[in-house]
N, C-alpha and C positions, 0 to 999 in steps of 0.2 A: 267737329271732326277732332278726333284723339291726336295727340302729339305722340309722333313716333320718337322712340329712345334711340334707333339706330341699331338695335342689337336684333340680328338675325331677321331683317326685313325680308329676306329671300332665302328660302330653304333651299333651293337649288344651289344657289351661291356658296351657302353654308356647306353643303355635301361635297360640293366641287373643291372647296379648300381643304376640306378634311381628305378627301382622295389625293390632292395634291401633296399634303403633308405627308401621308402613308408612302406615296411614290418617293419623295425626296428623302424620306427616313431610309427606304429600301436602297436606293441608290448612293446616298451621300452620306448616311449615318447621322447620329445626333451632333456631332461636334460641328460638322459642315452644315448643319440645317440653318436656314436662313429665310427670313420672311420674305426677302427680295426673290429668291427662287421659288418659294411657295406662291406668291402673288402671280409670278410670270407663269407658271404652270397652271394655276387655277384661272388665269386671264381676269383678276381683279387688282385692284390698287392696294400697295402696301398699307394706305390710311385703313382701308376696309379691315385688313388683318388687324390692325393696332386698334381699331375701333371695337372689335368684338373680342380679342384676346390680347392682353396686355403684353404677354410674354410668350416665347416659343413653348416653355413648360406648359402653360395654361392651354395652349392650342394642342400640344401632344396629349394632354391629359383628356382633353375632350374627344380627340381621335381615338386613344385608347379605349375610353368608355363606349363610345359610338361603334367602334370597328370591329368589336369580337376578335382582340388581338389573340387570345390564347382559348382554345376551345375549352370552356368550364362546363359544359352540358351536365345534365344530371347524370348520375352514375345508375346504369341499369341494375335492377334489382331482379335476381333469380334466386335459385335455391344454392348458388355457389358464390360466395363473397369473393373467393379469390378469383374466380374467372371474371367477375364484374369489375374488380378492380384493376386487373389485367387489361380488360377490353377499354377502360376508361384511360389508363396511360398509354396505351397503344394509340388511341385516338388522339391524345393530347402530343405525342410524339410525332405524329404525322405532319406537324408543322414544318419539320425539316424537310418534306418532300417538296415544299414549294419555297424556292431560294429567296422569293420576294418576302414571303411571310417570315421566313427565318431571320431575314435581314432587317426586317421592322422590329421583331422582338429583340434581337440583339441590341438595336440603337434605344429601343424602350428601356431595356435593362441598363444600358449606360446612363440614360437619362434620367431613370429612377435613382441610381446610385449618386448623381450629381445634385438633383433638386429635391430637397425635403418634402416640399408641397406636392410635388408629382409623385413621389414615393408614397405620401400618405393617401393619395387618391388611388394609385395603383394598388395599394395593399387593400383599400377600402372596396374597390369596385371589381377588381380582379382575384387577387389571392384570398380575400375573405370568402367570396363566393365559391371557390375551389375548395377552401378549407371546410367549409361548411358542409358541402355536398359529400365530400370524403368522409368527414366525422360522421355524418348521419348514417352513412352506409355502413362504417365500422361499428357504429352503436347498435345499429338494427341487427348486425350480425353477433354482436356480443349479447344482446337481449334474447336472442332464440338460441344461443348456445353453440352458434357455428365458430365463434372466436372466444378465447379464454375469458372470464369475469375478471380477472385481474390485469386484462390488457389496458394500458394507458393510451385511450383513444387520441388523446390530444398530441402526445409524442409520435405515435404512428403516423397520424395526419401530417405532423411537420416533416417527418422523415421522407414521406412521398413527395411533399411540395419541394423540399429541398433538392431531391433528386431531379425533378423537373428543372428548377432554377440551375443547378450545376450543369445539366447537359445544355441548357441554353447560353450560360456564360463560357461555358468551355467548347462550344460549338460540336459537342459530341451527340450522336444520334441516341435517343431514349428507345432503344430498340427491345424487341420482345425478349432476347435473352437476358438483356440487363433487368428488364421489368420482371421476368418470372423468378430470377434469383431474388430480387427486392421483395417480391411477394413470398416466396418460400422462407426467406430468413425473418421477415418482419411479421408475418401473419401466422403464428404457430397455431397447431391443432388444439383443440380443448383436451 
């Protein structure tokens, strides 16, 4: 019989812990997040948490990766890049319609600002995915002549992601009027 490492012996327990982490982040924020509260909500021992995740940053990192914290789905490709980007940004902005999701995102932003390891994982698993999807859509539009050839795709991509982050940090809605202005100003016609 193989010896158990003690890591994730029970998927149901792991998911309960990740859900409890999300719940606690939404209700208490990053600063007041504790293994004691998470363990109580998930109905597990604190030792289980410490055995599987040595720090709260490691636990939040996994929750971020597993939990679909920010909708970074593919950018739809139609014959109108501006409409595609607008639709994608509106979908991302809908996170503010769910108070718990918005609270979790704000807590994650605070955690990312405080913990360099979590920041690197968040960038790798969340923002890099969003950045890649946006950049691919912008580049495809440049390639077919819908956007000017001289457009700096990397800079434009960073501007859109910066707007998402700014809205999260300042708790402002990423609404359609703001998105429309951003698209109009940032995506010139060829």
